[in-house]
N, CA, C and O atoms as a Maestro MAE file, in Angstrom:
{
 s_m_m2io_version
 :::
 2.0.0
}

f_m_ct {
 s_m_title
 :::
 protein
 m_atom[316] {
  # First column is atom index #
  i_m_mmod_type
  r_m_x_coord
  r_m_y_coord
  r_m_z_coord
  i_m_residue_number
  s_m_chain_name
  s_m_pdb_residue_name
  s_m_pdb_atom_name
  i_m_atomic_number
  :::
  1 25 69.452 93.844 61.311 1 A "MET " " N  " 7
  2 3 68.191 94.528 61.133 1 A "MET " " CA " 6
  3 2 67.892 94.648 59.640 1 A "MET " " C  " 6
  4 15 68.762 95.040 58.863 1 A "MET " " O  " 8
  5 25 66.701 94.322 59.249 2 A "ALA " " N  " 7
  6 3 66.294 94.398 57.849 2 A "ALA " " CA " 6
  7 2 66.165 95.846 57.420 2 A "ALA " " C  " 6
  8 15 65.773 96.712 58.203 2 A "ALA " " O  " 8
  9 25 66.499 96.094 56.168 3 A "ARG " " N  " 7
  10 3 66.347 97.429 55.605 3 A "ARG " " CA " 6
  11 2 65.040 97.457 54.830 3 A "ARG " " C  " 6
  12 15 64.804 96.614 53.965 3 A "ARG " " O  " 8
  13 25 64.203 98.416 55.138 4 A "ILE " " N  " 7
  14 3 62.903 98.500 54.480 4 A "ILE " " CA " 6
  15 2 62.839 99.805 53.692 4 A "ILE " " C  " 6
  16 15 63.043 100.887 54.243 4 A "ILE " " O  " 8
  17 25 62.557 99.691 52.414 5 A "ILE " " N  " 7
  18 3 62.433 100.851 51.542 5 A "ILE " " CA " 6
  19 2 61.145 100.703 50.767 5 A "ILE " " C  " 6
  20 15 60.885 99.653 50.180 5 A "ILE " " O  " 8
  21 25 60.335 101.752 50.761 6 A "ASP " " N  " 7
  22 3 59.098 101.733 49.990 6 A "ASP " " CA " 6
  23 2 59.417 101.946 48.512 6 A "ASP " " C  " 6
  24 15 60.320 102.711 48.172 6 A "ASP " " O  " 8
  25 25 58.691 101.284 47.656 7 A "GLY " " N  " 7
  26 3 58.873 101.449 46.221 7 A "GLY " " CA " 6
  27 2 59.536 100.247 45.594 7 A "GLY " " C  " 6
  28 15 59.925 99.297 46.273 7 A "GLY " " O  " 8
  29 25 59.656 100.310 44.293 8 A "GLU " " N  " 7
  30 3 60.211 99.184 43.546 8 A "GLU " " CA " 6
  31 2 61.734 99.176 43.531 8 A "GLU " " C  " 6
  32 15 62.344 98.108 43.588 8 A "GLU " " O  " 8
  33 25 62.352 100.341 43.457 9 A "LYS " " N  " 7
  34 3 63.806 100.425 43.363 9 A "LYS " " CA " 6
  35 2 64.421 100.553 44.740 9 A "LYS " " C  " 6
  36 15 64.011 101.389 45.545 9 A "LYS " " O  " 8
  37 25 65.407 99.717 45.001 10 A "MET " " N  " 7
  38 3 66.060 99.695 46.310 10 A "MET " " CA " 6
  39 2 67.332 100.541 46.352 10 A "MET " " C  " 6
  40 15 67.903 100.744 47.423 10 A "MET " " O  " 8
  41 25 67.781 101.037 45.193 11 A "ASN " " N  " 7
  42 3 68.950 101.920 45.156 11 A "ASN " " CA " 6
  43 2 68.866 102.822 43.927 11 A "ASN " " C  " 6
  44 15 68.078 102.586 43.011 11 A "ASN " " O  " 8
  45 25 69.694 103.851 43.935 12 A "MET " " N  " 7
  46 3 69.718 104.819 42.831 12 A "MET " " CA " 6
  47 2 70.926 104.627 41.917 12 A "MET " " C  " 6
  48 15 71.041 105.318 40.905 12 A "MET " " O  " 8
  49 25 71.819 103.716 42.249 13 A "VAL " " N  " 7
  50 3 73.109 103.642 41.556 13 A "VAL " " CA " 6
  51 2 73.308 102.399 40.692 13 A "VAL " " C  " 6
  52 15 74.311 102.296 39.984 13 A "VAL " " O  " 8
  53 25 72.384 101.471 40.739 14 A "GLY " " N  " 7
  54 3 72.578 100.184 40.077 14 A "GLY " " CA " 6
  55 2 72.839 100.252 38.585 14 A "GLY " " C  " 6
  56 15 73.694 99.534 38.067 14 A "GLY " " O  " 8
  57 25 72.112 101.106 37.895 15 A "LYS " " N  " 7
  58 3 72.307 101.211 36.442 15 A "LYS " " CA " 6
  59 2 73.699 101.713 36.101 15 A "LYS " " C  " 6
  60 15 74.316 101.257 35.139 15 A "LYS " " O  " 8
  61 25 74.191 102.659 36.899 16 A "GLN " " N  " 7
  62 3 75.530 103.186 36.656 16 A "GLN " " CA " 6
  63 2 76.597 102.148 37.007 16 A "GLN " " C  " 6
  64 15 77.619 102.064 36.326 16 A "GLN " " O  " 8
  65 25 76.378 101.364 38.052 17 A "VAL " " N  " 7
  66 3 77.323 100.301 38.394 17 A "VAL " " CA " 6
  67 2 77.471 99.366 37.203 17 A "VAL " " C  " 6
  68 15 78.591 99.046 36.805 17 A "VAL " " O  " 8
  69 25 76.361 98.927 36.630 18 A "ARG " " N  " 7
  70 3 76.403 98.031 35.464 18 A "ARG " " CA " 6
  71 2 77.121 98.708 34.289 18 A "ARG " " C  " 6
  72 15 77.962 98.094 33.632 18 A "ARG " " O  " 8
  73 25 76.786 99.961 34.036 19 A "LYS " " N  " 7
  74 3 77.403 100.690 32.917 19 A "LYS " " CA " 6
  75 2 78.915 100.776 33.094 19 A "LYS " " C  " 6
  76 15 79.665 100.446 32.175 19 A "LYS " " O  " 8
  77 25 79.369 101.218 34.271 20 A "PHE " " N  " 7
  78 3 80.804 101.370 34.503 20 A "PHE " " CA " 6
  79 2 81.521 100.024 34.461 20 A "PHE " " C  " 6
  80 15 82.630 99.931 33.934 20 A "PHE " " O  " 8
  81 25 80.902 98.985 35.008 21 A "ARG " " N  " 7
  82 3 81.515 97.653 35.015 21 A "ARG " " CA " 6
  83 2 81.663 97.119 33.600 21 A "ARG " " C  " 6
  84 15 82.718 96.598 33.240 21 A "ARG " " O  " 8
  85 25 80.612 97.243 32.791 22 A "THR " " N  " 7
  86 3 80.674 96.701 31.427 22 A "THR " " CA " 6
  87 2 81.597 97.534 30.535 22 A "THR " " C  " 6
  88 15 82.226 96.997 29.624 22 A "THR " " O  " 8
  89 25 81.682 98.836 30.791 23 A "GLU " " N  " 7
  90 3 82.628 99.667 30.032 23 A "GLU " " CA " 6
  91 2 84.058 99.185 30.231 23 A "GLU " " C  " 6
  92 15 84.892 99.300 29.333 23 A "GLU " " O  " 8
  93 25 84.332 98.648 31.407 24 A "GLN " " N  " 7
  94 3 85.678 98.147 31.713 24 A "GLN " " CA " 6
  95 2 85.825 96.659 31.388 24 A "GLN " " C  " 6
  96 15 86.834 96.038 31.721 24 A "GLN " " O  " 8
  97 25 84.798 96.093 30.729 25 A "LYS " " N  " 7
  98 3 84.810 94.682 30.343 25 A "LYS " " CA " 6
  99 2 85.115 93.773 31.547 25 A "LYS " " C  " 6
  100 15 85.904 92.831 31.465 25 A "LYS " " O  " 8
  101 25 84.459 94.100 32.656 26 A "MET " " N  " 7
  102 3 84.655 93.370 33.902 26 A "MET " " CA " 6
  103 2 83.392 92.556 34.202 26 A "MET " " C  " 6
  104 15 82.281 93.075 34.103 26 A "MET " " O  " 8
  105 25 83.560 91.308 34.559 27 A "SER " " N  " 7
  106 3 82.414 90.482 34.942 27 A "SER " " CA " 6
  107 2 81.999 90.830 36.371 27 A "SER " " C  " 6
  108 15 82.749 91.467 37.111 27 A "SER " " O  " 8
  109 25 80.809 90.408 36.740 28 A "GLN " " N  " 7
  110 3 80.358 90.605 38.119 28 A "GLN " " CA " 6
  111 2 81.283 89.861 39.078 28 A "GLN " " C  " 6
  112 15 81.594 90.369 40.156 28 A "GLN " " O  " 8
  113 25 81.713 88.693 38.706 29 A "HIS " " N  " 7
  114 3 82.632 87.919 39.544 29 A "HIS " " CA " 6
  115 2 83.960 88.662 39.718 29 A "HIS " " C  " 6
  116 15 84.493 88.720 40.826 29 A "HIS " " O  " 8
  117 25 84.491 89.224 38.648 30 A "GLN " " N  " 7
  118 3 85.743 89.975 38.734 30 A "GLN " " CA " 6
  119 2 85.587 91.203 39.632 30 A "GLN " " C  " 6
  120 15 86.477 91.512 40.424 30 A "GLN " " O  " 8
  121 25 84.460 91.901 39.510 31 A "LEU " " N  " 7
  122 3 84.212 93.061 40.360 31 A "LEU " " CA " 6
  123 2 84.170 92.640 41.825 31 A "LEU " " C  " 6
  124 15 84.759 93.299 42.681 31 A "LEU " " O  " 8
  125 25 83.482 91.557 42.109 32 A "SER " " N  " 7
  126 3 83.400 91.039 43.468 32 A "SER " " CA " 6
  127 2 84.798 90.732 44.017 32 A "SER " " C  " 6
  128 15 85.110 91.082 45.155 32 A "SER " " O  " 8
  129 25 85.625 90.088 43.218 33 A "ALA " " N  " 7
  130 3 86.981 89.726 43.649 33 A "ALA " " CA " 6
  131 2 87.830 90.966 43.898 33 A "ALA " " C  " 6
  132 15 88.596 91.000 44.861 33 A "ALA " " O  " 8
  133 25 87.711 91.975 43.059 34 A "LYS " " N  " 7
  134 3 88.486 93.203 43.238 34 A "LYS " " CA " 6
  135 2 88.022 93.966 44.476 34 A "LYS " " C  " 6
  136 15 88.838 94.545 45.193 34 A "LYS " " O  " 8
  137 25 86.733 93.966 44.724 35 A "LEU " " N  " 7
  138 3 86.222 94.616 45.930 35 A "LEU " " CA " 6
  139 2 86.780 93.944 47.177 35 A "LEU " " C  " 6
  140 15 87.089 94.611 48.164 35 A "LEU " " O  " 8
  141 25 86.907 92.638 47.130 36 A "GLU " " N  " 7
  142 3 87.421 91.884 48.278 36 A "GLU " " CA " 6
  143 2 88.842 92.312 48.639 36 A "GLU " " C  " 6
  144 15 89.225 92.256 49.808 36 A "GLU " " O  " 8
  145 25 89.628 92.740 47.647 37 A "THR " " N  " 7
  146 3 91.013 93.156 47.921 37 A "THR " " CA " 6
  147 2 91.080 94.432 48.751 37 A "THR " " C  " 6
  148 15 92.122 94.732 49.333 37 A "THR " " O  " 8
  149 25 89.979 95.190 48.814 38 A "ILE " " N  " 7
  150 3 89.937 96.396 49.653 38 A "ILE " " CA " 6
  151 2 88.953 96.216 50.808 38 A "ILE " " C  " 6
  152 15 88.449 97.188 51.370 38 A "ILE " " O  " 8
  153 25 88.693 94.963 51.147 39 A "ALA " " N  " 7
  154 3 87.855 94.601 52.298 39 A "ALA " " CA " 6
  155 2 86.417 95.082 52.177 39 A "ALA " " C  " 6
  156 15 85.789 95.447 53.171 39 A "ALA " " O  " 8
  157 25 85.901 95.080 50.956 40 A "VAL " " N  " 7
  158 3 84.474 95.341 50.713 40 A "VAL " " CA " 6
  159 2 83.928 94.045 50.124 40 A "VAL " " C  " 6
  160 15 84.296 93.645 49.019 40 A "VAL " " O  " 8
  161 25 83.043 93.397 50.880 41 A "TYR " " N  " 7
  162 3 82.595 92.057 50.504 41 A "TYR " " CA " 6
  163 2 81.185 92.109 49.932 41 A "TYR " " C  " 6
  164 15 80.205 92.240 50.664 41 A "TYR " " O  " 8
  165 25 81.102 92.003 48.592 42 A "ILE " " N  " 7
  166 3 79.821 91.925 47.890 42 A "ILE " " CA " 6
  167 2 79.936 90.736 46.942 42 A "ILE " " C  " 6
  168 15 80.738 90.762 46.009 42 A "ILE " " O  " 8
  169 25 79.145 89.704 47.174 43 A "CYS " " N  " 7
  170 3 79.217 88.519 46.311 43 A "CYS " " CA " 6
  171 2 78.650 88.835 44.921 43 A "CYS " " C  " 6
  172 15 77.969 89.842 44.728 43 A "CYS " " O  " 8
  173 25 78.941 87.961 43.966 44 A "ARG " " N  " 7
  174 3 78.488 88.158 42.596 44 A "ARG " " CA " 6
  175 2 76.971 88.306 42.520 44 A "ARG " " C  " 6
  176 15 76.469 89.156 41.784 44 A "ARG " " O  " 8
  177 25 76.246 87.495 43.267 45 A "GLY " " N  " 7
  178 3 74.790 87.574 43.259 45 A "GLY " " CA " 6
  179 2 74.278 88.900 43.780 45 A "GLY " " C  " 6
  180 15 73.288 89.431 43.277 45 A "GLY " " O  " 8
  181 25 74.948 89.434 44.783 46 A "SER " " N  " 7
  182 3 74.545 90.739 45.315 46 A "SER " " CA " 6
  183 2 74.847 91.852 44.322 46 A "SER " " C  " 6
  184 15 74.089 92.817 44.228 46 A "SER " " O  " 8
  185 25 75.939 91.730 43.585 47 A "ILE " " N  " 7
  186 3 76.224 92.722 42.543 47 A "ILE " " CA " 6
  187 2 75.110 92.707 41.505 47 A "ILE " " C  " 6
  188 15 74.668 93.761 41.048 47 A "ILE " " O  " 8
  189 25 74.662 91.525 41.136 48 A "SER " " N  " 7
  190 3 73.552 91.408 40.193 48 A "SER " " CA " 6
  191 2 72.307 92.115 40.726 48 A "SER " " C  " 6
  192 15 71.631 92.834 39.991 48 A "SER " " O  " 8
  193 25 72.010 91.905 42.001 49 A "ARG " " N  " 7
  194 3 70.828 92.540 42.598 49 A "ARG " " CA " 6
  195 2 71.000 94.050 42.744 49 A "ARG " " C  " 6
  196 15 70.027 94.796 42.634 49 A "ARG " " O  " 8
  197 25 72.223 94.506 42.992 50 A "ILE " " N  " 7
  198 3 72.476 95.953 43.011 50 A "ILE " " CA " 6
  199 2 72.198 96.522 41.629 50 A "ILE " " C  " 6
  200 15 71.527 97.545 41.496 50 A "ILE " " O  " 8
  201 25 72.714 95.858 40.602 51 A "GLU " " N  " 7
  202 3 72.552 96.356 39.235 51 A "GLU " " CA " 6
  203 2 71.100 96.367 38.790 51 A "GLU " " C  " 6
  204 15 70.700 97.255 38.038 51 A "GLU " " O  " 8
  205 25 70.301 95.405 39.235 52 A "ASP " " N  " 7
  206 3 68.886 95.434 38.843 52 A "ASP " " CA " 6
  207 2 68.024 96.173 39.883 52 A "ASP " " C  " 6
  208 15 66.794 96.141 39.834 52 A "ASP " " O  " 8
  209 25 68.700 96.825 40.806 53 A "GLN " " N  " 7
  210 3 68.085 97.729 41.785 53 A "GLN " " CA " 6
  211 2 67.117 97.036 42.753 53 A "GLN " " C  " 6
  212 15 66.150 97.640 43.215 53 A "GLN " " O  " 8
  213 25 67.391 95.762 43.051 54 A "THR " " N  " 7
  214 3 66.557 95.046 44.015 54 A "THR " " CA " 6
  215 2 67.281 94.851 45.347 54 A "THR " " C  " 6
  216 15 66.787 94.146 46.226 54 A "THR " " O  " 8
  217 25 68.447 95.474 45.495 55 A "ARG " " N  " 7
  218 3 69.221 95.408 46.745 55 A "ARG " " CA " 6
  219 2 69.737 96.795 47.085 55 A "ARG " " C  " 6
  220 15 70.122 97.557 46.199 55 A "ARG " " O  " 8
  221 25 69.742 97.119 48.365 56 A "THR " " N  " 7
  222 3 70.283 98.402 48.793 56 A "THR " " CA " 6
  223 2 71.806 98.388 48.713 56 A "THR " " C  " 6
  224 15 72.425 97.331 48.594 56 A "THR " " O  " 8
  225 25 72.400 99.580 48.780 57 A "VAL " " N  " 7
  226 3 73.852 99.736 48.739 57 A "VAL " " CA " 6
  227 2 74.261 100.581 49.945 57 A "VAL " " C  " 6
  228 15 73.744 101.679 50.147 57 A "VAL " " O  " 8
  229 25 75.178 100.068 50.732 58 A "SER " " N  " 7
  230 3 75.650 100.838 51.890 58 A "SER " " CA " 6
  231 2 76.687 101.872 51.438 58 A "SER " " C  " 6
  232 15 77.203 101.802 50.322 58 A "SER " " O  " 8
  233 25 76.979 102.819 52.311 59 A "ASP " " N  " 7
  234 3 77.974 103.835 51.980 59 A "ASP " " CA " 6
  235 2 79.353 103.207 51.763 59 A "ASP " " C  " 6
  236 15 80.094 103.634 50.877 59 A "ASP " " O  " 8
  237 25 79.696 102.212 52.553 60 A "ILE " " N  " 7
  238 3 80.996 101.544 52.392 60 A "ILE " " CA " 6
  239 2 81.052 100.807 51.057 60 A "ILE " " C  " 6
  240 15 82.081 100.820 50.381 60 A "ILE " " O  " 8
  241 25 79.952 100.168 50.679 61 A "GLU " " N  " 7
  242 3 79.910 99.471 49.383 61 A "GLU " " CA " 6
  243 2 80.036 100.462 48.234 61 A "GLU " " C  " 6
  244 15 80.739 100.190 47.260 61 A "GLU " " O  " 8
  245 25 79.368 101.607 48.331 62 A "LEU " " N  " 7
  246 3 79.464 102.622 47.274 62 A "LEU " " CA " 6
  247 2 80.886 103.159 47.185 62 A "LEU " " C  " 6
  248 15 81.408 103.372 46.091 62 A "LEU " " O  " 8
  249 25 81.512 103.378 48.341 63 A "TRP " " N  " 7
  250 3 82.910 103.812 48.357 63 A "TRP " " CA " 6
  251 2 83.785 102.795 47.625 63 A "TRP " " C  " 6
  252 15 84.624 103.171 46.807 63 A "TRP " " O  " 8
  253 25 83.590 101.508 47.919 64 A "GLY " " N  " 7
  254 3 84.379 100.463 47.270 64 A "GLY " " CA " 6
  255 2 84.139 100.396 45.772 64 A "GLY " " C  " 6
  256 15 85.080 100.259 44.990 64 A "GLY " " O  " 8
  257 25 82.883 100.493 45.379 65 A "LEU " " N  " 7
  258 3 82.557 100.487 43.944 65 A "LEU " " CA " 6
  259 2 83.227 101.664 43.246 65 A "LEU " " C  " 6
  260 15 83.746 101.526 42.138 65 A "LEU " " O  " 8
  261 25 83.214 102.814 43.897 66 A "SER " " N  " 7
  262 3 83.849 104.006 43.337 66 A "SER " " CA " 6
  263 2 85.351 103.794 43.147 66 A "SER " " C  " 6
  264 15 85.908 104.162 42.113 66 A "SER " " O  " 8
  265 25 85.992 103.209 44.134 67 A "ARG " " N  " 7
  266 3 87.444 102.966 44.040 67 A "ARG " " CA " 6
  267 2 87.785 101.957 42.964 67 A "ARG " " C  " 6
  268 15 88.681 102.190 42.153 67 A "ARG " " O  " 8
  269 25 87.078 100.836 42.948 68 A "ILE " " N  " 7
  270 3 87.414 99.771 42.001 68 A "ILE " " CA " 6
  271 2 87.054 100.167 40.577 68 A "ILE " " C  " 6
  272 15 87.804 99.869 39.647 68 A "ILE " " O  " 8
  273 25 85.928 100.829 40.392 69 A "LEU " " N  " 7
  274 3 85.512 101.226 39.041 69 A "LEU " " CA " 6
  275 2 86.145 102.548 38.618 69 A "LEU " " C  " 6
  276 15 85.938 103.004 37.493 69 A "LEU " " O  " 8
  277 25 86.917 103.166 39.517 70 A "ASP " " N  " 7
  278 3 87.659 104.395 39.250 70 A "ASP " " CA " 6
  279 2 86.743 105.526 38.755 70 A "ASP " " C  " 6
  280 15 87.021 106.187 37.755 70 A "ASP " " O  " 8
  281 25 85.654 105.717 39.487 71 A "LYS " " N  " 7
  282 3 84.680 106.763 39.166 71 A "LYS " " CA " 6
  283 2 84.366 107.533 40.439 71 A "LYS " " C  " 6
  284 15 84.292 106.937 41.513 71 A "LYS " " O  " 8
  285 25 84.178 108.849 40.343 72 A "PRO " " N  " 7
  286 3 83.774 109.604 41.537 72 A "PRO " " CA " 6
  287 2 82.384 109.179 42.004 72 A "PRO " " C  " 6
  288 15 81.531 108.819 41.192 72 A "PRO " " O  " 8
  289 25 82.167 109.222 43.293 73 A "ILE " " N  " 7
  290 3 80.886 108.790 43.845 73 A "ILE " " CA " 6
  291 2 79.721 109.513 43.188 73 A "ILE " " C  " 6
  292 15 78.700 108.892 42.893 73 A "ILE " " O  " 8
  293 25 79.853 110.798 42.957 74 A "GLN " " N  " 7
  294 3 78.757 111.565 42.358 74 A "GLN " " CA " 6
  295 2 78.340 111.014 40.997 74 A "GLN " " C  " 6
  296 15 77.171 111.121 40.626 74 A "GLN " " O  " 8
  297 25 79.267 110.430 40.249 75 A "SER " " N  " 7
  298 3 78.936 109.923 38.911 75 A "SER " " CA " 6
  299 2 77.969 108.743 38.954 75 A "SER " " C  " 6
  300 15 77.327 108.437 37.949 75 A "SER " " O  " 8
  301 25 77.856 108.082 40.095 76 A "PHE " " N  " 7
  302 3 76.915 106.970 40.215 76 A "PHE " " CA " 6
  303 2 75.469 107.458 40.266 76 A "PHE " " C  " 6
  304 15 74.541 106.667 40.097 76 A "PHE " " O  " 8
  305 25 75.274 108.755 40.498 77 A "PHE " " N  " 7
  306 3 73.936 109.316 40.592 77 A "PHE " " CA " 6
  307 2 73.515 110.053 39.328 77 A "PHE " " C  " 6
  308 15 72.441 110.654 39.294 77 A "PHE " " O  " 8
  309 25 74.339 110.017 38.295 78 A "GLU " " N  " 7
  310 3 74.036 110.697 37.037 78 A "GLU " " CA " 6
  311 2 73.567 109.686 36.013 78 A "GLU " " C  " 6
  312 15 74.052 108.556 35.970 78 A "GLU " " O  " 8
  313 25 72.631 110.095 35.198 79 A "ASP " " N  " 7
  314 3 72.155 109.215 34.103 79 A "ASP " " CA " 6
  315 2 72.666 109.681 32.777 79 A "ASP " " C  " 6
  316 15 72.370 109.068 31.751 79 A "ASP " " O  " 8
  :::
 }
 m_bond[315] {
  # First column is bond index #
  i_m_from
  i_m_to
  i_m_order
  :::
  1 1 2 1
  2 2 3 1
  3 3 4 2
  4 3 5 1
  5 5 6 1
  6 6 7 1
  7 7 8 2
  8 7 9 1
  9 9 10 1
  10 10 11 1
  11 11 12 2
  12 11 13 1
  13 13 14 1
  14 14 15 1
  15 15 16 2
  16 15 17 1
  17 17 18 1
  18 18 19 1
  19 19 20 2
  20 19 21 1
  21 21 22 1
  22 22 23 1
  23 23 24 2
  24 23 25 1
  25 25 26 1
  26 26 27 1
  27 27 28 2
  28 27 29 1
  29 29 30 1
  30 30 31 1
  31 31 32 2
  32 31 33 1
  33 33 34 1
  34 34 35 1
  35 35 36 2
  36 35 37 1
  37 37 38 1
  38 38 39 1
  39 39 40 2
  40 39 41 1
  41 41 42 1
  42 42 43 1
  43 43 44 2
  44 43 45 1
  45 45 46 1
  46 46 47 1
  47 47 48 2
  48 47 49 1
  49 49 50 1
  50 50 51 1
  51 51 52 2
  52 51 53 1
  53 53 54 1
  54 54 55 1
  55 55 56 2
  56 55 57 1
  57 57 58 1
  58 58 59 1
  59 59 60 2
  60 59 61 1
  61 61 62 1
  62 62 63 1
  63 63 64 2
  64 63 65 1
  65 65 66 1
  66 66 67 1
  67 67 68 2
  68 67 69 1
  69 69 70 1
  70 70 71 1
  71 71 72 2
  72 71 73 1
  73 73 74 1
  74 74 75 1
  75 75 76 2
  76 75 77 1
  77 77 78 1
  78 78 79 1
  79 79 80 2
  80 79 81 1
  81 81 82 1
  82 82 83 1
  83 83 84 2
  84 83 85 1
  85 85 86 1
  86 86 87 1
  87 87 88 2
  88 87 89 1
  89 89 90 1
  90 90 91 1
  91 91 92 2
  92 91 93 1
  93 93 94 1
  94 94 95 1
  95 95 96 2
  96 95 97 1
  97 97 98 1
  98 98 99 1
  99 99 100 2
  100 99 101 1
  101 101 102 1
  102 102 103 1
  103 103 104 2
  104 103 105 1
  105 105 106 1
  106 106 107 1
  107 107 108 2
  108 107 109 1
  109 109 110 1
  110 110 111 1
  111 111 112 2
  112 111 113 1
  113 113 114 1
  114 114 115 1
  115 115 116 2
  116 115 117 1
  117 117 118 1
  118 118 119 1
  119 119 120 2
  120 119 121 1
  121 121 122 1
  122 122 123 1
  123 123 124 2
  124 123 125 1
  125 125 126 1
  126 126 127 1
  127 127 128 2
  128 127 129 1
  129 129 130 1
  130 130 131 1
  131 131 132 2
  132 131 133 1
  133 133 134 1
  134 134 135 1
  135 135 136 2
  136 135 137 1
  137 137 138 1
  138 138 139 1
  139 139 140 2
  140 139 141 1
  141 141 142 1
  142 142 143 1
  143 143 144 2
  144 143 145 1
  145 145 146 1
  146 146 147 1
  147 147 148 2
  148 147 149 1
  149 149 150 1
  150 150 151 1
  151 151 152 2
  152 151 153 1
  153 153 154 1
  154 154 155 1
  155 155 156 2
  156 155 157 1
  157 157 158 1
  158 158 159 1
  159 159 160 2
  160 159 161 1
  161 161 162 1
  162 162 163 1
  163 163 164 2
  164 163 165 1
  165 165 166 1
  166 166 167 1
  167 167 168 2
  168 167 169 1
  169 169 170 1
  170 170 171 1
  171 171 172 2
  172 171 173 1
  173 173 174 1
  174 174 175 1
  175 175 176 2
  176 175 177 1
  177 177 178 1
  178 178 179 1
  179 179 180 2
  180 179 181 1
  181 181 182 1
  182 182 183 1
  183 183 184 2
  184 183 185 1
  185 185 186 1
  186 186 187 1
  187 187 188 2
  188 187 189 1
  189 189 190 1
  190 190 191 1
  191 191 192 2
  192 191 193 1
  193 193 194 1
  194 194 195 1
  195 195 196 2
  196 195 197 1
  197 197 198 1
  198 198 199 1
  199 199 200 2
  200 199 201 1
  201 201 202 1
  202 202 203 1
  203 203 204 2
  204 203 205 1
  205 205 206 1
  206 206 207 1
  207 207 208 2
  208 207 209 1
  209 209 210 1
  210 210 211 1
  211 211 212 2
  212 211 213 1
  213 213 214 1
  214 214 215 1
  215 215 216 2
  216 215 217 1
  217 217 218 1
  218 218 219 1
  219 219 220 2
  220 219 221 1
  221 221 222 1
  222 222 223 1
  223 223 224 2
  224 223 225 1
  225 225 226 1
  226 226 227 1
  227 227 228 2
  228 227 229 1
  229 229 230 1
  230 230 231 1
  231 231 232 2
  232 231 233 1
  233 233 234 1
  234 234 235 1
  235 235 236 2
  236 235 237 1
  237 237 238 1
  238 238 239 1
  239 239 240 2
  240 239 241 1
  241 241 242 1
  242 242 243 1
  243 243 244 2
  244 243 245 1
  245 245 246 1
  246 246 247 1
  247 247 248 2
  248 247 249 1
  249 249 250 1
  250 250 251 1
  251 251 252 2
  252 251 253 1
  253 253 254 1
  254 254 255 1
  255 255 256 2
  256 255 257 1
  257 257 258 1
  258 258 259 1
  259 259 260 2
  260 259 261 1
  261 261 262 1
  262 262 263 1
  263 263 264 2
  264 263 265 1
  265 265 266 1
  266 266 267 1
  267 267 268 2
  268 267 269 1
  269 269 270 1
  270 270 271 1
  271 271 272 2
  272 271 273 1
  273 273 274 1
  274 274 275 1
  275 275 276 2
  276 275 277 1
  277 277 278 1
  278 278 279 1
  279 279 280 2
  280 279 281 1
  281 281 282 1
  282 282 283 1
  283 283 284 2
  284 283 285 1
  285 285 286 1
  286 286 287 1
  287 287 288 2
  288 287 289 1
  289 289 290 1
  290 290 291 1
  291 291 292 2
  292 291 293 1
  293 293 294 1
  294 294 295 1
  295 295 296 2
  296 295 297 1
  297 297 298 1
  298 298 299 1
  299 299 300 2
  300 299 301 1
  301 301 302 1
  302 302 303 1
  303 303 304 2
  304 303 305 1
  305 305 306 1
  306 306 307 1
  307 307 308 2
  308 307 309 1
  309 309 310 1
  310 310 311 1
  311 311 312 2
  312 311 313 1
  313 313 314 1
  314 314 315 1
  315 315 316 2
  :::
 }
}
């Protein structure tokens, strides 16, 4: 089923994902590979779309991003 969201931004966490990833000097490909080790499958292209806020993020994906980037979930919602 397609996810439909009104507005330009499809998620609230993309900017923080990019910030946390680059702070750790991790490429999008590396992040994707690390997520795969905990059974969260987000390809490099989808990470790019999450970061530019053109793709939604599921709760499981946010959980995985939190674990791999070693940040509490709440920190993804802070600017």
